[in-house]
C-alpha positions as CSV (number, residue, x, y, z in Angstrom):
1,M,0.0,0.0,0.0
2,K,2.8,2.4,0.9
3,L,4.5,1.7,-2.5
4,V,1.2,2.5,-4.3
5,I,0.8,5.8,-2.4
6,T,4.4,6.8,-3.1
7,F,3.9,6.0,-6.8
8,L,0.7,8.1,-6.9
9,V,2.3,11.0,-5.2
10,C,5.3,11.0,-7.6
11,F,2.9,10.6,-10.6
12,F,0.7,13.5,-9.4
13,T,3.8,15.7,-8.8
14,L,5.1,15.0,-12.3
15,S,1.7,15.7,-13.8
16,I,1.6,19.1,-12.2
17,S,5.2,20.0,-13.1
18,Q,5.0,18.9,-16.7
19,P,2.5,21.0,-18.8
20,S,0.4,18.9,-21.1
21,A,1.7,18.7,-24.7
22,K,-1.8,18.8,-26.0
23,N,-2.7,21.9,-23.9
24,I,0.5,23.6,-25.0
25,D,-0.2,22.9,-28.6
26,K,-3.6,24.6,-28.2
27,Q,-2.1,27.6,-26.6
28,V,0.5,27.9,-29.4
29,Q,-2.0,27.6,-32.1
30,A,-4.3,30.2,-30.5
31,L,-1.3,32.6,-30.2
32,L,-0.2,32.0,-33.8
33,K,-3.6,33.0,-35.1
34,K,-3.3,36.4,-33.3
35,M,0.2,37.2,-34.5
36,T,1.0,39.4,-37.4
37,L,3.8,38.5,-39.8
38,E,6.1,41.1,-38.1
39,E,5.4,39.6,-34.7
40,K,6.2,36.1,-36.0
41,I,9.5,37.2,-37.6
42,G,10.3,39.0,-34.3
43,Q,10.1,35.6,-32.6
44,M,12.7,34.3,-35.0
45,T,15.1,37.1,-34.3
46,Q,17.8,36.8,-31.6
47,V,19.8,39.9,-30.9
48,D,23.0,40.4,-28.9
49,Y,22.5,42.6,-25.8
50,T,25.0,45.2,-27.0
51,A,23.0,46.0,-30.1
52,F,20.2,47.3,-27.8
53,Q,22.2,49.5,-25.6
54,N,21.2,52.6,-27.5
55,S,17.8,51.4,-28.6
56,P,16.1,49.1,-26.0
57,S,12.7,50.3,-27.2
58,D,13.3,48.2,-30.3
59,I,12.5,45.2,-28.2
60,I,9.0,46.5,-27.9
61,T,8.4,48.1,-31.4
62,M,10.0,45.2,-33.3
63,N,8.6,42.4,-31.2
64,I,12.0,40.8,-30.6
65,G,11.7,37.3,-29.2
66,S,15.2,36.5,-27.9
67,I,18.3,38.2,-26.6
68,L,21.7,36.7,-26.1
69,W,25.0,37.6,-24.4
70,G,27.7,36.3,-26.7
71,G,31.4,36.6,-26.9
72,S,32.5,39.6,-24.9
73,S,29.1,41.4,-24.6
74,E,29.1,41.6,-20.8
75,I,27.0,44.0,-18.8
76,A,28.4,46.8,-16.5
77,D,27.7,44.9,-13.3
78,I,28.8,41.3,-13.8
79,T,27.9,40.1,-10.3
80,A,25.0,37.7,-9.9
81,K,22.8,40.5,-8.6
82,G,23.8,42.7,-11.5
83,W,23.0,40.0,-14.1
84,A,19.6,39.3,-12.5
85,A,18.7,43.0,-12.4
86,C,19.6,43.4,-16.1
87,Y,17.6,40.4,-17.0
88,D,14.5,41.5,-15.2
89,S,14.7,45.0,-16.7
90,L,14.9,43.6,-20.3
91,Q,12.3,40.9,-19.7
92,G,10.0,43.7,-18.4
93,L,10.1,45.2,-21.9
94,S,8.3,42.1,-23.3
95,E,5.3,43.1,-21.1
96,K,4.9,46.2,-23.3
97,Q,4.7,44.2,-26.6
98,R,1.1,43.8,-27.9
99,L,0.9,40.0,-27.2
100,R,3.3,40.1,-24.2
101,I,5.2,37.1,-25.3
102,P,8.2,36.6,-23.0
103,L,11.7,36.9,-24.2
104,I,14.0,33.9,-24.1
105,F,17.6,34.7,-23.1
106,G,20.6,32.7,-24.2
107,V,24.1,32.6,-22.8
108,D,27.4,30.7,-23.4
109,A,27.7,29.1,-20.0
110,V,30.0,26.4,-21.3
111,H,31.8,25.4,-18.0
112,G,29.6,26.8,-15.3
113,H,27.9,30.2,-15.5
114,N,31.2,31.6,-16.7
115,N,30.0,35.2,-17.4
116,V,29.2,35.9,-13.8
117,D,31.8,37.1,-11.3
118,G,31.8,34.8,-8.3
119,A,30.2,31.8,-10.2
120,V,31.6,28.3,-9.9
121,I,33.7,27.4,-12.9
122,F,33.9,23.7,-13.7
123,P,36.5,21.9,-15.7
124,H,36.1,22.4,-19.4
125,N,34.5,19.5,-21.3
126,V,37.9,17.8,-22.1
127,G,38.4,17.4,-18.4
128,L,34.9,16.2,-17.8
129,G,35.5,13.7,-20.6
130,A,38.4,12.3,-18.6
131,T,36.1,11.5,-15.7
132,R,34.1,9.0,-17.8
133,N,31.3,9.7,-15.2
134,A,27.9,10.3,-16.6
135,Q,26.3,10.7,-13.2
136,L,28.8,13.4,-12.4
137,L,28.1,15.2,-15.7
138,E,24.4,15.2,-14.7
139,K,25.3,16.9,-11.4
140,V,27.5,19.4,-13.2
141,G,24.6,20.2,-15.6
142,M,22.2,20.6,-12.6
143,I,24.5,23.0,-10.7
144,T,25.2,25.1,-13.9
145,A,21.5,25.3,-14.6
146,K,20.7,26.5,-11.1
147,E,23.4,29.2,-11.3
148,I,22.1,30.3,-14.7
149,K,18.5,30.4,-13.5
150,G,19.8,32.5,-10.6
151,T,20.3,35.3,-13.0
152,G,16.9,34.8,-14.7
153,I,18.3,33.4,-17.9
154,Q,16.6,30.2,-19.2
155,W,18.8,29.0,-22.0
156,D,22.4,27.8,-22.2
157,F,24.3,27.3,-25.4
158,A,25.6,23.9,-24.1
159,P,26.6,21.1,-24.2
160,C,29.0,20.9,-27.1
161,V,28.9,17.4,-28.5
162,A,31.6,17.9,-31.0
163,V,33.8,14.8,-31.5
164,A,37.3,16.4,-31.7
165,R,39.4,14.4,-34.1
166,N,42.4,16.8,-34.5
167,E,44.1,18.5,-31.5
168,R,45.2,21.4,-33.7
169,W,41.6,22.6,-33.4
170,G,41.3,25.5,-30.9
171,R,38.0,24.3,-29.6
172,T,39.2,20.8,-28.6
173,Y,38.6,21.6,-24.9
174,E,34.9,22.2,-25.7
175,S,34.7,18.5,-26.7
176,Y,34.4,15.6,-24.3
177,G,36.9,13.7,-26.5
178,E,37.6,11.8,-29.7
179,D,35.2,8.8,-29.2
180,P,31.6,9.3,-30.3
181,D,30.2,6.7,-27.8
182,M,31.7,8.6,-24.9
183,V,30.6,11.9,-26.3
184,K,27.0,10.8,-26.8
185,E,26.8,9.4,-23.2
186,L,28.2,12.4,-21.5
187,G,26.4,15.0,-23.7
188,A,23.0,13.3,-23.0
189,A,23.8,13.2,-19.2
190,Y,24.5,16.9,-19.3
191,V,21.2,17.6,-21.1
192,K,19.4,15.6,-18.5
193,G,21.1,17.5,-15.7
194,M,20.3,20.9,-17.2
195,Q,16.7,20.3,-18.2
196,G,15.6,18.1,-15.3
197,V,12.3,16.2,-15.2
198,S,10.5,19.3,-16.6
199,L,11.7,22.4,-18.3
200,A,9.1,24.3,-16.2
201,D,10.9,23.4,-13.0
202,K,12.4,26.5,-11.3
203,N,15.9,25.0,-11.5
204,S,15.7,23.9,-15.1
205,V,17.4,25.5,-18.1
206,L,16.9,24.8,-21.8
207,A,20.0,23.0,-23.2
208,C,21.3,23.8,-26.7
209,V,23.2,21.0,-28.2
210,K,26.0,22.2,-30.6
211,H,27.4,22.6,-33.2
212,Y,25.4,20.6,-35.7
213,V,27.2,18.8,-37.3
214,G,30.8,17.8,-37.8
215,D,32.6,20.8,-36.2
216,G,35.2,18.6,-34.6
217,G,36.2,16.8,-37.8
218,T,37.4,19.6,-40.0
219,T,40.5,19.1,-42.2
220,N,43.6,20.0,-40.3
221,G,41.5,21.0,-37.3
222,K,40.7,24.4,-38.8
223,D,38.0,26.2,-36.8
224,Q,34.9,26.9,-39.0
225,G,36.6,24.7,-41.6
226,N,35.5,21.9,-44.0
227,T,34.6,18.5,-42.7
228,E,35.6,16.2,-45.6
229,V,34.1,12.8,-45.0
230,D,31.4,10.7,-46.6
231,E,27.9,10.5,-45.1
232,A,28.5,7.2,-43.4
233,T,31.5,8.6,-41.5
234,L,29.6,11.7,-40.6
235,R,26.8,9.7,-39.2
236,K,29.1,7.2,-37.4
237,I,31.3,9.8,-35.7
238,H,29.6,13.1,-35.5
239,L,25.9,12.4,-35.4
240,P,25.5,10.1,-32.3
241,G,25.7,13.0,-29.8
242,Y,22.6,14.6,-31.3
243,V,20.7,11.4,-31.6
244,E,21.2,10.6,-27.9
245,S,20.6,14.2,-26.7
246,I,17.3,14.3,-28.6
247,K,16.2,11.1,-26.9
248,M,17.1,12.8,-23.6
249,G,14.7,15.6,-24.5
250,A,16.9,18.3,-26.0
251,K,14.7,21.1,-27.4
252,S,17.3,23.4,-29.1
253,I,20.2,22.7,-31.4
254,M,22.7,25.2,-32.7
255,A,23.9,24.9,-36.3
256,S,27.6,24.9,-37.0
257,Y,29.9,27.3,-38.8
258,N,31.7,24.4,-40.5
259,S,31.0,23.1,-44.0
260,W,30.4,19.5,-45.0
261,N,32.3,18.7,-48.2
262,G,32.2,22.3,-49.2
263,N,28.6,23.1,-48.2
264,K,28.0,25.4,-45.2
265,M,25.9,23.8,-42.5
266,H,23.7,26.9,-42.1
267,G,22.4,26.4,-45.6
268,N,22.2,22.6,-45.6
269,K,18.6,21.6,-46.0
270,Y,19.3,17.9,-46.1
271,L,21.1,17.8,-42.8
272,M,18.9,20.4,-40.9
273,N,15.5,19.7,-42.3
274,D,15.5,16.1,-43.7
275,V,17.8,14.4,-41.2
276,L,17.4,16.4,-38.0
277,K,13.8,17.4,-38.2
278,G,12.6,14.5,-40.4
279,E,14.6,11.4,-39.7
280,L,15.5,12.1,-36.1
281,Q,12.1,13.7,-35.4
282,F,13.6,16.7,-33.6
283,K,10.7,18.7,-32.2
284,G,12.6,21.7,-30.8
285,F,14.1,24.6,-32.8
286,I,17.4,25.2,-34.5
287,V,19.3,28.4,-33.8
288,S,22.1,29.8,-35.8
289,D,25.6,30.6,-34.5
290,W,26.9,34.2,-34.1
291,A,26.3,35.9,-37.5
292,A,26.9,32.6,-39.1
293,I,24.3,33.0,-41.9
294,D,26.5,35.9,-43.2
295,Q,29.0,33.3,-44.4
296,L,26.6,31.9,-47.0
297,S,26.7,34.9,-49.3
298,P,27.6,38.6,-49.3
299,N,23.9,39.1,-50.2
300,F,22.2,39.3,-46.8
301,K,18.7,38.8,-48.2
302,Y,19.8,35.6,-50.0
303,T,21.5,34.3,-46.8
304,I,18.2,34.7,-45.0
305,E,16.3,32.9,-47.8
306,Q,18.7,30.0,-47.9
307,S,19.1,29.5,-44.2
308,I,15.4,29.7,-43.2
309,N,14.3,27.5,-46.1
310,A,17.0,25.0,-45.1
311,G,15.4,24.6,-41.7
312,L,16.9,27.4,-39.4
313,D,14.2,28.6,-37.0
314,M,16.0,31.4,-35.1
315,V,18.8,33.7,-36.3
316,M,21.5,35.0,-34.0
317,I,22.3,38.6,-35.1
318,P,25.0,40.3,-33.1
319,N,25.1,43.7,-34.9
320,G,23.2,46.8,-34.0
321,A,21.3,49.2,-36.3
322,G,23.3,50.9,-39.0
323,K,26.1,48.3,-39.0
324,G,24.9,46.2,-41.8
325,N,23.3,42.7,-41.6
326,N,21.5,43.9,-38.4
327,Y,18.2,42.8,-36.8
328,I,16.3,45.7,-38.5
329,D,17.4,44.5,-41.9
330,F,16.7,40.9,-41.0
331,I,13.1,41.6,-40.1
332,R,12.5,43.8,-43.1
333,L,14.1,41.5,-45.6
334,T,12.4,38.4,-44.2
335,K,9.1,40.1,-44.5
336,E,9.9,40.9,-48.2
337,L,10.9,37.3,-48.8
338,V,7.5,36.1,-47.5
339,K,5.6,38.5,-49.6
340,E,7.7,37.5,-52.6
341,K,6.8,33.8,-51.7
342,K,10.5,33.0,-51.6
343,I,9.9,31.8,-48.0
344,E,6.5,30.2,-47.6
345,M,4.3,31.3,-44.7
346,S,4.1,27.6,-43.6
347,R,7.9,27.7,-43.0
348,I,7.6,30.8,-40.9
349,D,4.7,29.3,-38.9
350,D,6.6,26.1,-38.3
351,A,9.6,28.0,-37.0
352,V,7.5,30.2,-34.7
353,K,5.5,27.2,-33.5
354,R,8.7,25.4,-32.4
355,I,10.0,28.5,-30.6
356,L,6.7,29.3,-28.8
357,T,6.2,25.6,-27.8
358,V,9.6,25.7,-26.0
359,K,8.6,29.0,-24.3
360,F,5.4,27.5,-23.0
361,E,7.3,24.3,-21.9
362,L,9.7,26.5,-20.0
363,G,6.8,28.1,-18.1
364,L,7.9,31.5,-19.2
365,F,4.4,32.9,-19.6
366,E,3.8,32.2,-15.9
367,N,7.3,32.8,-14.5
368,K,9.2,35.5,-16.3
369,Y,11.4,37.0,-13.6
370,T,14.4,35.9,-11.6
371,D,14.0,33.8,-8.5
372,K,16.2,35.7,-6.0
373,K,16.6,32.6,-3.8
374,L,18.5,31.0,-6.6
375,T,20.6,34.2,-7.1
376,A,21.8,33.8,-3.5
377,E,23.1,30.3,-4.3
378,I,25.5,31.3,-7.1
379,G,29.0,30.4,-6.1
380,S,27.9,28.6,-2.9
381,A,30.1,26.2,-1.0
382,A,27.8,23.3,-2.0
383,H,28.2,24.1,-5.7
384,R,32.0,24.4,-5.3
385,E,32.1,20.9,-3.8
386,V,30.6,19.4,-7.0
387,A,33.2,21.3,-9.1
388,R,36.0,20.1,-6.7
389,E,34.8,16.5,-7.2
390,A,34.8,17.0,-11.0
391,V,38.4,18.3,-10.8
392,Q,39.5,15.3,-8.7
393,Q,38.1,12.8,-11.2
394,S,39.4,14.6,-14.3
395,L,43.2,14.4,-13.5
396,V,45.1,11.8,-15.6
397,L,48.3,10.4,-14.3
398,L,50.7,9.7,-17.2
399,K,53.8,8.9,-15.2
400,N,54.6,8.0,-11.6
401,E,58.3,7.0,-11.3
402,K,59.1,5.2,-8.0
403,D,55.6,6.1,-6.6
404,I,56.5,9.7,-5.9
405,L,52.8,10.3,-5.9
406,P,50.9,10.7,-3.7
407,L,53.0,13.3,-2.0
408,S,53.4,13.3,1.7
409,K,51.7,16.2,3.5
410,S,54.4,16.2,6.1
411,A,57.4,16.5,3.8
412,K,59.9,19.1,4.9
413,R,59.7,21.4,1.9
414,F,57.9,21.8,-1.4
415,H,59.1,24.3,-4.1
416,V,56.2,25.2,-6.5
417,A,57.0,26.8,-9.8
418,G,55.6,27.7,-13.2
419,K,53.2,30.2,-14.6
420,G,50.1,28.1,-13.9
421,A,50.7,27.5,-10.2
422,D,49.1,30.7,-8.9
423,D,46.8,31.7,-11.8
424,I,43.0,31.3,-11.7
425,G,42.8,32.6,-15.3
426,M,45.1,29.8,-16.6
427,Q,43.2,27.2,-14.6
428,C,39.9,28.3,-16.1
429,G,40.9,28.9,-19.7
430,G,38.8,30.5,-22.4
431,W,35.1,31.5,-21.9
432,T,35.7,32.8,-18.4
433,I,34.2,36.3,-17.9
434,D,35.8,37.4,-21.2
435,W,35.3,35.4,-24.4
436,Q,39.0,34.7,-24.8
437,S,39.7,35.2,-21.1
438,K,43.2,36.0,-19.8
439,K,45.7,35.2,-17.2
440,G,45.4,36.5,-13.6
441,N,42.5,37.0,-11.3
442,V,39.7,37.0,-13.9
443,I,37.0,35.9,-11.5
444,S,36.2,36.1,-7.8
445,G,36.2,33.0,-5.7
446,G,38.0,29.7,-6.1
447,T,41.5,28.5,-5.2
448,T,44.7,28.4,-7.2
449,I,46.8,25.2,-7.2
450,L,49.5,27.0,-5.1
451,T,47.0,28.0,-2.5
452,A,45.5,24.6,-2.5
453,I,48.9,23.0,-1.8
454,K,49.5,25.4,1.1
455,N,46.0,24.5,2.4
456,T,46.8,20.8,2.3
457,V,50.3,20.3,3.7
458,S,51.0,20.1,7.4
459,K,51.7,23.2,9.5
460,D,55.4,22.2,9.7
461,T,55.9,21.9,6.0
462,K,57.4,24.8,4.1
463,V,56.0,25.8,0.7
464,T,58.0,28.2,-1.5
465,Y,57.2,29.5,-4.9
466,S,58.9,31.0,-7.9
467,L,57.6,31.7,-11.4
468,D,60.8,30.4,-13.2
469,G,61.8,27.6,-10.9
470,S,64.6,29.4,-9.3
471,G,65.2,29.3,-5.5
472,A,64.6,25.6,-5.1
473,D,66.6,23.9,-2.3
474,S,68.4,20.5,-2.8
475,N,66.1,19.1,-0.1
476,D,62.9,20.1,-1.8
477,I,60.3,18.2,-3.8
478,G,59.4,20.2,-6.9
479,I,55.9,20.8,-8.3
480,V,55.9,22.5,-11.6
481,V,52.6,23.8,-13.0
482,I,52.8,24.8,-16.7
483,G,50.7,24.8,-19.8
484,E,48.6,26.8,-22.3
485,E,47.5,30.4,-21.7
486,P,43.8,31.1,-22.1
487,Y,42.2,31.2,-25.6
488,A,38.9,30.5,-27.2
489,E,37.5,29.9,-30.7
490,M,39.1,31.6,-33.7
491,F,42.3,32.2,-31.8
492,G,43.1,28.7,-30.5
493,D,44.1,26.8,-33.6
494,R,47.8,25.7,-33.4
495,E,50.2,24.1,-35.9
496,D,52.6,23.3,-33.1
497,L,51.5,21.9,-29.7
498,S,54.9,21.7,-28.2
499,L,55.4,23.1,-24.7
500,S,56.7,26.6,-24.7
501,K,60.4,27.2,-24.2
502,E,59.6,29.0,-21.0
503,D,57.8,26.0,-19.6
504,V,60.5,23.6,-20.6
505,A,63.1,25.8,-18.9
506,V,61.2,25.8,-15.6
507,I,61.3,22.0,-15.6
508,E,65.0,21.8,-16.5
509,R,65.9,24.4,-13.9
510,M,64.1,22.4,-11.2
511,K,65.6,19.1,-12.4
512,A,69.1,20.6,-12.3
513,K,68.8,20.8,-8.5
514,G,68.7,17.0,-8.4
515,I,65.3,17.0,-6.7
516,P,62.2,14.9,-7.6
517,V,59.9,16.9,-10.0
518,V,56.2,16.5,-10.4
519,V,54.8,18.2,-13.5
520,V,51.2,19.3,-13.7
521,L,50.1,20.3,-17.2
522,I,47.2,22.8,-17.6
523,S,45.9,22.5,-21.2
524,G,42.9,22.2,-23.4
525,R,44.3,19.3,-25.3
526,P,47.2,16.8,-25.4
527,M,50.5,18.5,-26.1
528,I,53.9,17.4,-27.3
529,I,55.7,16.6,-24.0
530,N,58.3,13.9,-24.7
531,G,61.5,15.6,-23.4
532,S,59.7,17.1,-20.3
533,L,58.1,13.7,-19.6
534,E,61.5,12.1,-19.5
535,K,62.8,14.8,-17.1
536,S,59.8,14.5,-14.7
537,N,59.4,11.9,-12.0
538,A,55.6,12.2,-12.2
539,F,53.4,13.8,-14.9
540,V,49.8,14.8,-14.5
541,A,47.4,16.1,-17.2
542,A,45.1,18.5,-15.3
543,W,43.3,19.9,-18.4
544,L,41.5,23.2,-17.6
545,P,40.3,22.5,-14.0
546,G,38.4,25.8,-13.4
547,T,38.2,27.7,-10.1
548,E,38.5,24.7,-7.7
549,G,42.2,24.1,-7.7
550,Q,41.8,22.4,-4.3
551,G,40.7,19.3,-6.3
552,V,44.2,19.1,-7.8
553,A,45.9,19.1,-4.4
554,D,43.4,16.5,-3.1
555,V,44.7,14.1,-5.7
556,L,48.4,15.0,-5.6
557,F,48.5,14.4,-1.8
558,G,46.4,11.2,-1.9
559,D,43.2,12.3,-0.2
560,V,41.6,11.0,-3.5
561,N,43.1,8.4,-5.8
562,M,43.9,9.2,-9.4
563,S,41.1,8.0,-11.7
564,G,40.9,10.0,-14.9
565,K,41.3,8.3,-18.3
566,L,42.6,10.0,-21.5
567,P,39.7,11.4,-23.6
568,H,42.2,11.7,-26.5
569,S,45.0,9.6,-27.8
570,W,48.2,11.4,-26.8
571,P,50.6,11.9,-29.7
572,K,54.3,11.5,-29.8
573,N,54.8,14.3,-32.2
574,M,52.9,16.7,-34.5
575,K,53.3,14.4,-37.5
576,Q,51.1,11.9,-35.8
577,I,48.2,14.3,-35.5
578,P,45.4,13.5,-36.3
579,I,45.6,10.2,-34.3
580,N,42.5,8.6,-33.0
581,V,41.6,5.3,-31.5
582,G,40.6,2.8,-34.2
583,D,43.1,4.1,-36.7
584,K,44.8,1.4,-38.8
585,E,48.2,2.7,-37.8
586,Y,48.0,3.5,-34.1
587,D,51.1,4.1,-32.0
588,P,50.5,7.0,-29.7
589,L,52.6,8.1,-26.8
590,F,49.6,7.2,-24.6
591,P,46.5,5.4,-25.9
592,F,42.9,6.6,-25.6
593,G,41.7,5.6,-22.2
594,F,45.1,5.5,-20.6
595,G,45.4,6.6,-17.0
596,L,47.4,5.3,-14.1
597,T,46.1,5.1,-10.5
598,Y,48.2,4.9,-7.4
599,S,47.4,1.2,-7.0
600,T,48.4,0.4,-10.6
601,T,51.8,2.2,-10.3
602,R,52.6,0.1,-7.3
603,A,51.5,-3.0,-9.1
604,M,53.9,-2.1,-12.0
605,K,56.8,-2.1,-9.6
């Protein structure tokens, strides 16, 4: 009897929290009948926040349906309260539109709510891929969604389910790894965490699975490049993440900048309409990437015609009035195309229906404004504990000579060196406050690896630090933290992934003292490390761990065992790239899935 009552309570609760699909469809159809063509096109228009700074009234007069904060379009007050206030102010303008349709706001919160000062920053996806832990990914998605919702925003341009096949690509860290099975499992788990049981839940956020499709497989790893593979390969490697995410309930997908065999994705009707909406039965809406339709043609009117007819539902337009290819031109030209019958009214109605359906599913018509209780939770200790756990599980141990790890907390002296040891900006990487981010104290809260080491050792242990490795004593144990400086898309592509001369010199300077040296590499991808690997006694791939550097110290000192596994095959040299598990000729420095634990290194002795 108790079991039956419990079931009925759960069923009743779910019935209340999940709006009826039939009821939503009736509401959408009723609203569509009331809408003018201009109002419908407004719903298909997503404008960057900075474009409205001088003309916020356009949100009302042009019936704009969506706003985003993209790239570096931050607001003046980037605290959680500042973001919430800005959101509420802008959402209030939708109340002055004729039909009072709420705005949907999108943001690139790709490793936590990374635009907010004081938010928790999780490891980038490459590190989460190393955890191999779908349940953890679900928790990360849940925490990220709560922090996003704490600023009012309901839509996150994540997860990225790219399958990165060439580490030259500057967005490798946005991918969970090179294996499509792993990517689809972790991506779907993240969607589940973000969207919860119901999109209408106060803690849920709309996920946006990106970038459809093949962005991780471009020739030579060129960002926004050409993915030159046959359809069978495209489906086998690059499509599974979308299939699984749709099964998990994903309701928005972002089209990719890349081309497939020379054809830009934003104009590819076969892949967007026939495969995604037809074959895969995707019921949500497709949004463009930042000004991406502009790449189809220098003729803006033609780009609109091609992309909307190909299946695009919402267009991301970053520019303001008077700058060309702006939202004012988009609305005017789309209206012309409908009147010229170059875009059928049925295509407009389909796009708007998809968008409005998601807005109703999100409960936006009933709950437009920020829940201030959630605002207060942003950056909380409980949220940071989840990020710390993610860091612990993401570290991959590549070498552990003579079981130098785990380190003893009661050792006499540690000398810590390297540019990454005391730098939150390096730990977090790109997409942290600024689009490209930078070194230094870019965000409040969190712990550097150096501070974490000091927090962990005994009170009698001395910890010294130098940037270049100088000042080490012959009785020390050396910990060198090196790696890539922050970067994001467009600026991260590299032809040479060798460690910098500066980083190599720090390792050599420490090694010259004749002391044991533990190297911790902060990077968004595997790098060429052969010489430095030989000079180290232990070598740890820490990826881009985010704000919770304490998680690194937890593992270095043995409070938690090493458990991470490589999400990418680790190359011996640049000539081997691209190298991926399953290749006919496969001889990496470390294979996909490699990762020592403290127990395995002892067993190897």
